[in-house]
BALOBA-1460 file (C-alpha; in Angstrom, 3 decimals):
// residues 45
<rec num="1" residu="m" x="-0.206" y="0.778" z="-0.207"/>
<rec num="2" residu="p" x="2.292" y="2.614" z="-1.272"/>
<rec num="3" residu="a" x="1.528" y="5.753" z="0.460"/>
<rec num="4" residu="l" x="2.739" y="8.377" z="-3.104"/>
<rec num="5" residu="r" x="1.622" y="6.722" z="-6.055"/>
<rec num="6" residu="s" x="2.235" y="3.805" z="-8.015"/>
<rec num="7" residu="m" x="4.347" y="0.944" z="-6.495"/>
<rec num="8" residu="p" x="8.056" y="1.641" z="-6.419"/>
<rec num="9" residu="q" x="10.963" y="-1.656" z="-7.684"/>
<rec num="10" residu="g" x="13.275" y="-2.326" z="-5.435"/>
<rec num="11" residu="a" x="14.447" y="-4.104" z="-2.633"/>
<rec num="12" residu="p" x="12.065" y="-4.233" z="0.580"/>
<rec num="13" residu="d" x="14.998" y="-2.779" z="2.189"/>
<rec num="14" residu="e" x="15.617" y="0.210" z="0.559"/>
<rec num="15" residu="v" x="10.874" y="0.702" z="-0.475"/>
<rec num="16" residu="f" x="9.423" y="0.257" z="2.933"/>
<rec num="17" residu="d" x="9.773" y="3.483" z="3.502"/>
<rec num="18" residu="i" x="8.280" y="4.532" z="1.163"/>
<rec num="19" residu="v" x="5.677" y="2.131" z="0.842"/>
<rec num="20" residu="y" x="4.510" y="2.256" z="4.084"/>
<rec num="21" residu="h" x="1.889" y="3.631" z="5.748"/>
<rec num="22" residu="p" x="2.153" y="5.892" z="9.979"/>
<rec num="23" residu="t" x="-1.404" y="5.429" z="10.460"/>
<rec num="24" residu="l" x="-1.520" y="1.486" z="9.459"/>
<rec num="25" residu="v" x="1.583" y="0.602" z="11.429"/>
<rec num="26" residu="a" x="0.559" y="3.578" z="14.580"/>
<rec num="27" residu="a" x="-2.747" y="1.914" z="14.442"/>
<rec num="28" residu="y" x="-0.910" y="-1.837" z="14.041"/>
<rec num="29" residu="a" x="0.949" y="-0.938" z="17.339"/>
<rec num="30" residu="s" x="-1.759" y="0.985" z="19.544"/>
<rec num="31" residu="v" x="-3.786" y="-3.204" z="19.330"/>
<rec num="32" residu="l" x="-0.788" y="-5.028" z="19.856"/>
<rec num="33" residu="a" x="-0.138" y="-2.597" z="23.196"/>
<rec num="34" residu="t" x="-3.880" y="-3.241" z="23.527"/>
<rec num="35" residu="s" x="-3.675" y="-6.751" z="23.376"/>
<rec num="36" residu="r" x="-0.522" y="-7.238" z="26.227"/>
<rec num="37" residu="s" x="-1.392" y="-5.117" z="27.979"/>
<rec num="38" residu="l" x="-4.611" y="-7.164" z="28.141"/>
<rec num="39" residu="s" x="-3.356" y="-10.723" z="28.599"/>
<rec num="40" residu="r" x="-0.670" y="-9.256" z="32.175"/>
<rec num="41" residu="l" x="-4.203" y="-7.397" z="33.587"/>
<rec num="42" residu="v" x="-6.300" y="-11.118" z="32.681"/>
<rec num="43" residu="h" x="-3.062" y="-13.535" z="34.496"/>
<rec num="44" residu="a" x="-2.872" y="-10.929" z="37.003"/>
<rec num="45" residu="s" x="-5.145" y="-12.002" z="38.707"/>
């Protein structure tokens, strides 16, 4: 999912910063953090 125009060509490490969308990365990180927090709360009781 390119943030700008069409999908660039090249090695994945070179084009990652062009292709990723920061909002999707932030949403994924938020879900992961929430999931870990809830897991710890369940195991703490």
